[in-house]
C-alpha positions as CSV (number, residue, x, y, z in Angstrom):
1,V,10.6,37.7,60.6
2,V,12.7,37.5,58.1
3,G,9.6,37.3,55.7
4,G,8.3,40.1,57.3
5,F,11.4,42.1,56.1
6,L,12.1,40.8,52.8
7,G,8.3,41.4,52.0
8,A,8.0,44.8,53.5
9,R,11.6,45.1,50.8
10,V,9.2,43.3,47.6
11,G,6.1,45.9,49.0
12,R,8.1,49.5,48.3
13,R,9.2,48.1,45.7
14,I,6.3,47.6,43.7
15,P,3.8,50.2,42.4
16,A,0.5,50.2,44.8
17,P,-1.8,49.2,42.7
18,V,0.1,45.9,41.7
19,L,0.5,45.2,45.1
20,R,-2.9,45.7,46.0
21,G,-4.0,43.4,43.3
22,V,-1.6,40.7,44.7
23,I,-3.6,41.2,48.0
24,V,-7.0,40.8,46.7
25,C,-5.9,37.5,44.4
26,V,-4.2,35.9,47.6
27,G,-7.4,36.7,49.3
28,V,-9.7,35.4,47.3
29,A,-7.3,32.4,47.0
30,A,-7.6,32.2,50.5
31,I,-11.2,32.6,50.8
32,I,-11.9,29.7,48.4
33,V,-9.1,27.3,49.5
34,L,-10.5,27.7,53.4
35,V,-13.9,27.3,51.5
36,Y,-13.8,24.5,49.1
37,G,-10.7,23.2,50.3
């Protein structure tokens, strides 16, 4: 719950393109860990 609130606050302050880039990087990293990890 706390992470959701903090993530929402940080997400509003970061510019949209930067936030999208972070989300894509986290997603790619998760896929790599799931496939190779």
